Structure formats: structure tokens, C-alpha cells
C-alpha positions, 0 to 999 in steps of 0.5 A: 190157437190161430192168431188174428191178422192184425196182431201178426201185423202188429208184431211184424211192425214192432220187429221192423225198424221205425219208419219201415212199414209206412214206406213199404205200404206206400211203395206197395200202394204205388205199385198197385196204382201203377198196375191198375193204370197199366191194365186199364191202358192195355185194355184201352189199346186193345179196345181201339185195336179191335175198333180199327180192325172191326171197321167194316162191321162196326162203322155201318152198325154205328151209322145205322144207329145214328140214322135210326135215332133221327127217324125214331120220332117219325116211327113214333108219329106213325104209331100214334096214327094207328100204324103197327110198329113193324110196318112203320119201321119198314116204311121209314127204312124204304123211304130212306133208301129211296131218298138216298138213291134219288139224291145219288141219281140226281147228283151223279151227272154234275158230280161226274162232270166236275170229277172229269174236270179235276185234271184241269185244275192245276193249269186253270188255277195257275192261269187265274192266279198269275200273281201267286206264281211262286207258291204254285211252282211246286204244282208246276214241278209236279205237273212236269213229273206227272207228264213224264210218268204219263208218257212212260206209262203210255209207252209201257201200256201199249202191250195188251189190255188186261181186262181180267185185272180191271174186272178184279179191281172193280169187284174188289172195290165194289164188294166191300161197299155193297156189303157194308151198304147191306149191313147198314140197311139190315142194322137200320131195319132191325134197330127200328123194329127191335129198339125197345127189346134191345134196350131191355136186353141191355138193361137186363144185364145189370143185376141191381134194380137201382142200377137198371133204372139208372141205365134205362134212364140214361139210354132213354136220355141218349135216344131223346137227345140224339133225336132232338140234336139230329132232328133240329140239325137236319132242319137247320142243314136243310135250310142251309142247303136251300140258302146255298142253292139260292146263293150259288144260283144268284152268283152264277155258279153251275149246278147250284143243287149240287152245292146245296146238297154238299152244304147240307150234308157236310155241315153235319161235320163241325169245322171240317165240313164247312171248311171243305164246302168253302174250299170247293166253292173257292175252286169252282169260283176260280174255274168259273169266273174271270176275276178273283173278286167274283170268285170270292163272293160265294165262299165269303157269303157261305162263310158268313152264313155258317158263322151265323148258323153255328154261333147263333141259330143252332145254339139257340135252337139246341139250348144249353142241355145239348151243348158240347165242349168245342175243344172236345168236339174237335178232338173227337172229330180228329180222333174218329177221322184218324180211326175210321176215315170220313164216316168217323168224322160224322160219328164223332159228335153222336159218340161224344154226346152218348159218352158224355151222358153216360159219364155224367150219370156215373160221376153225378155224385162226385162233381165238386163245387167249382169257383167262378 
């Protein structure tokens, strides 16, 4: 007759010296925990490696998802006014493409102008900041080394122009950009058209009915929060861009429309975006005006505007329901920028918001009462 497992364990425990079995069980439990943690760590590393390698495909798709959540209320509005879902989605996609193309065409001339003047920045800033010659000694050494390299390059390039390598370089640069743009447009269109079907497909992967309802609720909550967040933030950034246009025009900076668009677009990236706009306004002010006082008006005024906007206006419009931890936002932006570059900085906040909503649903019943 086969003995039961508990009786076998009891007989083995009786033959072992006292205190041996608890120590063995404790060591076994520790090894199991370490193995589980190692498995999870390897999975996370593999997932991050896949995200890094799949950047040309993954980033346009995620960007399309974020833009789609912004314009989903527009599609719903058109549907309420008796326009079918498919034509409404295509119309919104075409309108977005025309908007982006119009902004690029409108800003191409001032962007080309300032990029063409980028070679003058070293000497012009040095002339403006005569009192800071010691910190700029490194720029002087760099300028000398660059002039030596440029002279040697001019002597070396006098052989024959290599048109084939130039064409190859242009195509190698444009081909990934064009392919990612096409992928972005396709993903945006398909997500707007099949958003509900895609959601039901994801929910259908779960077996239990309660889990399906919970997952569907969380996906709906993510879409709603993303639409509210980016819709409100878009209105705020548009107003900030308009005020920046008026600011740069009043102080006398050239191309005020360019600085307004930069302010509105870069403000989508917390911390980094406003800092880049302030640095750009400072450099342009040094290049435009003759005194440091005049050059500091625009960046200081913009700093005051983004401080008021970030600490009072946007939090009051968003409410506590969409409030995120500032330190978590900073870490997410730093990590996504390291992983995916500048576009990753824009995707950091929506990804953080989505993960926080999903994790809040998973650990909803496990929140302890914290002391005040």
C-alpha cells in the first residue's frame, strides 16, 4: 500500500537531526525566489532589447496610437453628426497629414535660415559675451582645431567629386524616414478605423468573464484619460504657442511664428522641452540684440509663462485624476529618450500613464492604508 506524501515527509523529518528540515526549507524557498527573480530579470532584459532593436517599427506604431487617442473625440463627434465611421477616420487622417505638411512648408524657410547661421554661433556668442572669455576658451580651441581640419579637408577634397556616394548618403538617410512616415500614417489610419475591433480582440484573449470586463474597463479608461490629457494639453500648448508668438514679436525677435510652433510642440515633453525653448531663445537673443539685458527678456518671460502654466493652469485643468508623480515622469522621459531618442521623450508620458492605469487595476485590492 502506497504511503501518503505527508507521512513520508514526517518519517524523513523524524530521522533528520532537529532543526535540519526548517533550514532546508528556508534555503529552498530562498533559491526559488532567486530563480523567479532571475527569470523575471532576464525577461525584462530581453523585452528591452527587443524594444531597442524594433525601434524603426515600434516607435511609429506607438506614436500613431498616441496621436489617434488625441483625435478619437473628433472622430466620435463626426459620427454623432451622421458621418460613417470609415469616412470620418480617413478624413481626420488626411486633415492631420495636411496640417503637418503645412507646418513643415511654413517653417522650412526660417528653419533653413537659422540652420544656415549655425556656423556663426561660436564667433557671434564670443563677441556678445566678452566678460565670459575664460569659459569660452574651450570653444576657441575647438574652433582652431576645426579650422585646421577644414583646411586639410579642402586640400584633400580637390580630387574629384563623388556624386555616387552623395546620392547613396541621401537615399540611406531618406529611406528610413519615408518608410517610418508611411508606417505611421498606415498605423494611424487602421487604428482609427478598427479601434473597437482591436480592443475586443485583445479582450478576447482573456478566458474569464470577470477578467475580460476588468481589462475592457481599463482599456477604455486608458483611451479616455489619454484623450482628456492630450486634448487638454493640446489646447494649453496652442495657447502657449500663441502667447510665445506675441512675446517674440513684441521683443523684436525674428520669425515669431517659428518660436511659437517650437514652444507649442516642445511643451509636450515635460522639463526637457521648455528647457530647449529657453536655450534657443537665449541663443537667438544673443545673436539678435546688442546687450545681454535685451537678450534675456524673451527667455525670462518664457520661463515665467511655462512656470505658471506647469504649476497652476495645467494641473487645475487636468485635475487629480490625471496627476502623475513628477519623479516618475522624469525617470520615464530619461529612460525612453535613452531607448528611442527624441521621439521616446514624447512617448514617455503616455506610456507611463497607461502603465500606471493598468498597474492600479492589478494592485487595486492590495493597497495598504498608509499613515499621514
